[in-house]
Structure formats: structure tokens, C-alpha cells
C-alpha positions as a printed NumPy array, in Angstrom:
array([[  9.842, -32.746, -23.903],
       [ 11.088, -31.511, -20.523],
       [ 10.332, -33.782, -17.58 ],
       [ 10.869, -33.121, -13.902],
       [  9.719, -34.544, -10.585],
       [  8.326, -32.825,  -7.509],
       [ 11.45 , -33.804,  -5.554],
       [ 13.554, -31.979,  -8.126],
       [ 11.367, -28.863,  -7.955],
       [ 11.365, -28.739,  -4.156],
       [ 15.127, -29.3  ,  -4.055],
       [ 15.892, -26.62 ,  -6.647],
       [ 13.567, -24.085,  -5.01 ],
       [ 15.132, -24.655,  -1.58 ],
       [ 18.696, -24.404,  -2.925],
       [ 18.057, -21.115,  -4.764],
       [ 16.083, -19.567,  -1.889],
       [ 18.709, -20.532,   0.694],
       [ 21.63 , -19.924,  -1.716],
       [ 23.13 , -23.104,  -0.329],
       [ 22.94 , -26.882,  -0.775],
       [ 23.727, -27.386,   2.915],
       [ 20.923, -25.144,   4.163],
       [ 18.497, -26.656,   1.651],
       [ 19.332, -30.201,   2.806],
       [ 18.685, -29.267,   6.448],
       [ 15.371, -27.68 ,   5.545],
       [ 14.274, -30.661,   3.439],
       [ 15.579, -33.245,   5.943],
       [ 17.611, -35.089,   3.319],
       [ 21.353, -35.343,   2.777],
       [ 23.316, -32.738,   0.87 ],
       [ 24.403, -35.251,  -1.825],
       [ 20.739, -36.188,  -2.333],
       [ 19.787, -32.526,  -2.873],
       [ 22.724, -32.071,  -5.245],
       [ 21.68 , -35.176,  -7.208],
       [ 18.094, -33.881,  -7.577],
       [ 19.289, -30.514,  -8.899],
       [ 21.785, -32.163, -11.255],
       [ 19.073, -34.451, -12.641],
       [ 16.756, -31.459, -13.094],
       [ 19.519, -29.604, -14.966],
       [ 20.024, -32.632, -17.228],
       [ 16.279, -32.961, -17.901],
       [ 15.912, -29.269, -18.816],
       [ 19.105, -29.258, -20.853],
       [ 20.492, -25.996, -19.523],
       [ 22.617, -24.896, -16.597],
       [ 20.368, -23.554, -13.816],
       [ 22.847, -22.482, -11.151],
       [ 26.409, -21.304, -10.665],
       [ 28.413, -21.361,  -7.46 ],
       [ 30.538, -18.541,  -6.114],
       [ 32.489, -19.935,  -3.213],
       [ 29.83 , -21.598,  -1.085],
       [ 27.037, -19.388,  -2.426],
       [ 24.622, -20.686,  -5.065],
       [ 23.518, -18.187,  -7.715],
       [ 20.82 , -18.986, -10.325],
       [ 21.531, -18.393, -13.997],
       [ 19.149, -16.355, -16.162],
       [ 17.186, -19.497, -17.035],
       [ 17.481, -20.61 , -13.408],
       [ 15.862, -17.378, -12.179],
       [ 12.929, -17.814, -14.534],
       [ 12.52 , -21.462, -13.625],
       [ 12.739, -20.615,  -9.912],
       [  9.593, -18.487, -10.252],
       [  7.907, -21.39 , -12.032],
       [  8.866, -23.639,  -9.103],
       [  7.365, -21.18 ,  -6.612],
       [  4.094, -21.051,  -8.559],
       [  3.871, -24.86 ,  -8.814],
       [  4.77 , -25.434,  -5.152],
       [  2.317, -22.778,  -3.946],
       [ -0.453, -24.358,  -6.026],
       [  0.34 , -27.823,  -4.658],
       [  0.528, -26.609,  -1.055],
       [ -2.746, -24.704,  -1.388],
       [ -4.41 , -27.774,  -2.901],
       [ -3.148, -29.904,  -0.025],
       [ -4.396, -27.338,   2.467],
       [ -7.823, -27.187,   0.793],
       [ -8.167, -30.971,   0.956],
       [ -7.086, -31.093,   4.619],
       [ -9.506, -28.312,   5.526],
       [-12.354, -30.105,   3.745],
       [-11.613, -33.371,   5.519],
       [-10.785, -31.801,   8.895],
       [-12.499, -28.372,   9.16 ],
       [-11.57 , -27.979,  12.845],
       [ -7.869, -28.62 ,  12.189],
       [ -5.202, -27.081,   9.972],
       [ -2.007, -25.087,  10.254],
       [ -1.646, -21.329,  10.744],
       [  1.334, -19.163,   9.782],
       [  1.032, -16.083,  12.002],
       [  3.419, -13.123,  12.121],
       [  3.06 , -10.43 ,  14.783],
       [  4.733,  -7.2  ,  15.838],
       [  7.062,  -7.537,  18.811],
       [  4.819,  -5.295,  20.916],
       [  1.892,  -7.757,  20.674],
       [  3.672, -10.417,  22.729],
       [  1.829,  -9.301,  25.867],
       [ -1.541, -10.519,  24.605],
       [ -1.117, -12.679,  21.486],
       [  0.019, -15.704,  23.489],
       [ -3.141, -15.563,  25.616],
       [ -5.341, -15.328,  22.52 ],
       [ -3.553, -18.253,  20.865],
       [ -3.843, -20.345,  24.04 ],
       [ -7.594, -19.764,  24.188],
       [ -7.999, -20.464,  20.459],
       [ -5.975, -23.677,  20.8  ],
       [ -8.214, -24.798,  23.663],
       [-11.262, -24.421,  21.395],
       [ -9.562, -25.996,  18.352],
       [ -7.073, -28.474,  19.855],
       [ -6.2  , -30.097,  16.5  ],
       [ -4.707, -26.947,  14.968],
       [ -0.986, -26.308,  14.7  ],
       [  0.614, -22.915,  14.213],
       [  3.918, -21.184,  13.667],
       [  4.276, -17.81 ,  15.404],
       [  6.87 , -15.36 ,  14.088],
       [  7.463, -12.349,  16.365],
       [  9.333,  -9.713,  14.396],
       [  9.723,  -6.036,  13.511],
       [  7.693,  -3.895,  11.125],
       [ 10.149,  -4.245,   8.238],
       [  9.854,  -8.036,   8.263],
       [  6.058,  -7.861,   8.615],
       [  5.886,  -5.743,   5.462],
       [  8.085,  -8.247,   3.625],
       [  5.788, -11.078,   4.684],
       [  2.75 ,  -9.154,   3.473],
       [  4.422,  -8.527,   0.118],
       [  5.472, -12.17 ,  -0.317],
       [  2.242, -13.709,   1.09 ],
       [  4.389, -15.811,   3.43 ],
       [  2.003, -15.574,   6.409],
       [ -1.697, -16.373,   6.678],
       [ -2.405, -13.512,   9.07 ],
       [ -0.379, -10.65 ,  10.496],
       [ -1.038,  -8.632,  13.658],
       [  0.479,  -5.171,  13.555],
       [ -0.053,  -1.513,  14.331],
       [ -0.701,   0.801,  11.398],
       [ -0.951,  -1.168,   8.123],
       [  0.738,   0.422,   5.095],
       [ -1.715,   2.32 ,   2.899],
       [  0.168,   1.629,  -0.333],
       [ -0.376,  -2.164,  -0.233],
       [ -3.478,  -4.081,  -1.324],
       [ -4.513,  -5.422,   2.072],
       [ -7.538,  -6.487,   4.036],
       [ -7.283,  -4.942,   7.497],
       [ -9.484,  -5.038,  10.565],
       [ -8.827,  -3.049,  13.776],
       [ -9.695,  -5.106,  16.853],
       [ -8.111,  -3.554,  19.95 ],
       [ -6.988,  -0.141,  21.195],
       [ -3.222,   0.271,  21.428],
       [ -2.397,   3.288,  23.643],
       [  1.11 ,   4.65 ,  23.126],
       [  2.466,   6.251,  26.314],
       [  5.518,   8.07 ,  27.644],
       [  7.313,   6.305,  30.518],
       [  9.959,   7.409,  33.006],
       [ 11.883,   6.282,  36.081],
       [  9.777,   6.594,  39.283],
       [ 12.034,   9.438,  40.481],
       [ 11.967,  11.463,  37.255],
       [ 11.385,  15.227,  37.837],
       [  8.71 ,  15.45 ,  35.096],
       [  6.346,  13.154,  36.985],
       [  3.235,  14.565,  38.692],
       [  2.969,  17.535,  36.353],
       [  1.399,  18.328,  32.99 ],
       [  4.183,  18.358,  30.421],
       [  4.262,  19.924,  26.972],
       [  6.012,  18.523,  23.913],
       [  8.636,  21.236,  24.484],
       [  9.254,  19.836,  27.982],
       [  9.787,  16.356,  26.548],
       [ 12.118,  17.617,  23.831],
       [ 14.509,  18.882,  26.524],
       [ 14.964,  15.341,  27.852],
       [ 16.887,  12.321,  26.595],
       [ 14.313,  10.521,  24.467],
       [ 14.546,   6.793,  23.89 ],
       [ 12.628,   5.216,  21.055],
       [ 12.632,   2.465,  18.45 ],
       [ 14.776,   2.43 ,  15.338],
       [ 14.035,   4.403,  12.165],
       [ 11.089,   2.863,  10.308],
       [  9.332,   1.418,  13.36 ],
       [  5.58 ,   1.955,  13.614],
       [  5.892,   3.497,  17.09 ],
       [  8.437,   6.07 ,  15.99 ],
       [  6.557,   6.968,  12.805],
       [  3.347,   7.542,  14.783],
       [  4.984,   9.725,  17.458],
       [  6.738,  11.913,  14.913],
       [  3.6  ,  12.324,  12.819],
       [  1.188,  13.141,  15.665],
       [  3.407,  15.156,  18.021],
       [  5.907,  16.703,  15.627],
       [  8.716,  15.441,  17.872],
       [ 12.079,  14.696,  16.292],
       [ 14.285,  12.125,  17.962],
       [ 17.705,  13.702,  17.821],
       [ 19.14 ,  11.494,  20.562],
       [ 21.793,   8.952,  19.594],
       [ 19.86 ,   6.354,  21.588],
       [ 17.831,   4.074,  19.309],
       [ 16.825,   0.627,  20.534],
       [ 15.244,  -2.119,  18.438],
       [ 13.403,  -3.892,  21.255],
       [ 10.695,  -2.712,  23.627],
       [ 12.166,  -4.741,  26.482],
       [ 15.485,  -2.904,  26.103],
       [ 13.695,   0.475,  26.019],
       [ 11.917,  -0.374,  29.281],
       [ 15.186,  -1.473,  30.904],
       [ 16.873,   1.757,  29.778],
       [ 14.064,   3.783,  31.373],
       [ 14.321,   1.715,  34.575],
       [ 18.027,   2.555,  34.667],
       [ 17.228,   6.285,  34.464],
       [ 18.683,   6.712,  30.986],
       [ 15.789,   8.84 ,  29.719],
       [ 12.129,   8.93 ,  28.719],
       [ 10.763,   6.065,  26.631],
       [  7.726,   5.596,  24.41 ],
       [  6.001,   2.221,  24.291],
       [  2.632,   0.535,  23.906],
       [  0.875,   0.454,  27.268],
       [  0.235,  -3.265,  26.735],
       [  3.964,  -3.981,  27.024],
       [  4.385,  -2.33 ,  30.444],
       [  1.11 ,  -3.152,  32.188],
       [  2.671,  -5.171,  35.041],
       [  5.616,  -2.803,  35.504],
       [  3.251,   0.151,  35.849],
       [  1.107,  -1.732,  38.361],
       [  4.233,  -2.526,  40.43 ],
       [  5.631,   1.035,  40.184],
       [  8.816,  -0.17 ,  38.499],
       [  8.301,   2.612,  35.967],
       [  5.779,   5.454,  35.791],
       [  3.569,   6.854,  33.049],
       [  4.211,  10.507,  32.275],
       [  1.365,  12.969,  31.795],
       [  2.199,  14.81 ,  28.602],
       [  0.575,  16.819,  25.836],
       [ -0.882,  14.581,  23.072],
       [ -0.2  ,  11.43 ,  25.122],
       [ -1.447,   8.776,  25.301],
       [ -1.689,   8.415,  21.537],
       [ -4.52 ,   6.014,  20.817],
       [ -3.765,   3.654,  17.974],
       [ -5.267,   0.265,  17.146],
       [ -3.981,  -3.225,  16.61 ],
       [ -5.005,  -4.617,  13.231],
       [ -5.3  ,  -8.131,  11.891],
       [ -4.079,  -8.025,   8.317],
       [ -3.58 , -10.203,   5.271],
       [ -2.784,  -9.665,   1.625],
       [ -5.948,  -9.114,  -0.392],
       [ -4.761, -11.75 ,  -2.879],
       [ -4.772, -14.424,  -0.171],
       [ -7.679, -16.805,   0.115],
       [ -7.917, -17.531,   3.832],
       [ -8.266, -21.158,   4.817],
       [-11.282, -22.065,   6.985],
       [ -9.098, -22.242,  10.112],
       [ -7.518, -18.842,   9.299],
       [-11.004, -17.387,   8.87 ],
       [-11.965, -18.837,  12.27 ],
       [ -8.874, -17.347,  13.906],
       [ -9.502, -13.924,  12.352],
       [-13.084, -13.913,  13.663],
       [-11.891, -15.236,  17.03 ],
       [ -9.313, -12.49 ,  17.596],
       [-11.799,  -9.766,  16.6  ],
       [-14.34 , -11.134,  19.069],
       [-11.822, -11.633,  21.904],
       [-10.124,  -8.261,  22.049],
       [-10.803,  -8.153,  25.786],
       [ -7.903, -10.558,  26.424],
       [ -5.394,  -7.709,  26.672]])
């Protein structure tokens, strides 16, 4: 009969996921020798080698890979059970794992601050990241709720639009295309600055306008796009939410152009397989009902 302890399961899962005993020990807040001992004891109890090392990198064996998935299932069940108990005992408390697109920074903090004021006992972890990472989190169920632009149609998701997200063209205050009605052809003659391949903003612009970004300038942050436009490097395309103050202070200007602004929506999203905790359900309802905090 194979026996193992929860400490052994948590240690093994962390080592395989991090591919390192050192990183696993830091994550678990125990010493590296202690983590190593737990994994060694687990290996002895199972009676088969679970990992190999290549340099400093830990690689699971065939049996180790299979057992790693078992560990994930057990740990997820335990964590969900713990969460359910905490939510039953303390319905106004709990912890939220929230992941958001980088362009939501302008309003998500205000929404979280207001939510925290109404539910002061909650804790949350906010991950601000790009679309690629958001899709990975949706696939792995590693976030309670995700705030993003256009959700992928090919995934089994629950999505709810809650706020308009106008996508605009911006330019330096002295740009010659200002104060006139521009066509897509006019824009295509300029240096166009946009996000990297695969970003939601870029995908939307190309689909709706037919524009192709042939410029060598691709920037993976909205702040850097805005700074490039301020420097007179070219025309940028961003969510209006990200440049509200700069537009009001005439640091940059909004261009009038054919098909712009493109009206999209922010969505609150989670994997359809996820059972939302009571506090996650409250936050989802809260953000839908407070879309005026932009």
C-alpha cells in the first residue's frame, strides 16, 4: 500500500512546477533540504523514481508526470474545500485571484478600492499582464476572475461585458493630420505604432479597419506607446481609458479618422468549469454594477 503525506504532495508539486528545489523551498517557506527530504520520502513510499535532475533543472520521470497530475487534483480539491469552509464561516471575507489586461489599470484599482471598502475583510492578488498570459490563466483555471477585452470564442467561458472600451488613434499635438477627417489610407501613409502580434488591440484594429501594421515599431506596453507618440515617433492606437488625463491636458491629441473610435467592451470572464466562491460572485456583480467608475 502506497502512503504519502500532504507535505510530501505539496513539496513534490512545487518542485516539479518550478523545476527547482530552491524555488520550491522559497515558495513553501521551508528550507531546501526539508523539501528534498519530503520528495525523497515520497519516492521511497511510492517505490519508484519520480524525478531526474539535469544540471540544476528538475525533470519528472514518466511516473512522476502522472503523479504530478494526481498531486494537482488532490491539492485543488483540498484548497477548494478549505475555501468553501472559509466562505461558509466568513461570507463577507475570502481571497480573490484576479488577472487583468494591462489596459485596465486606469480603472481596476478604483473598483478594487471601492469593493475593499465595502468588504474590508477580503484579500486579493492582482496580476496585470498581457493577453497571452490571460489566455493561459483561463486555460489552467489559475485565476478566479479575469478582466479583458475580447474573450476567445474557442474556449468554454462565462463572459459578461460591463463597460465600453473605445479604441482611438492618438498623435502628437503638432501632428499635421489633426483637425481634419482622415481615411484609413491617410493613416497607412504614417508611421503606425501598435502592440505586439497577438494583442487584443492589434487584432481588433486589423479586423475592423483592414489596416496592416508594416512598421518595424511594435511595443508591448501602452505606456511606452503613449511616450513614443509624445516624442513624435508616429501615430498610436490605445484604449481611451489609458490616456484620459493626457488628452485632458493636451499632452497628446485624439485623431479624427475613418472607423475610429472603435467601440469594444471590457468583459469579466471566468472558465465555465469554475465554481465561483461567494466573494468572487459578489465581486463579479459589483464590477458589473459599478461600470461608471471609469
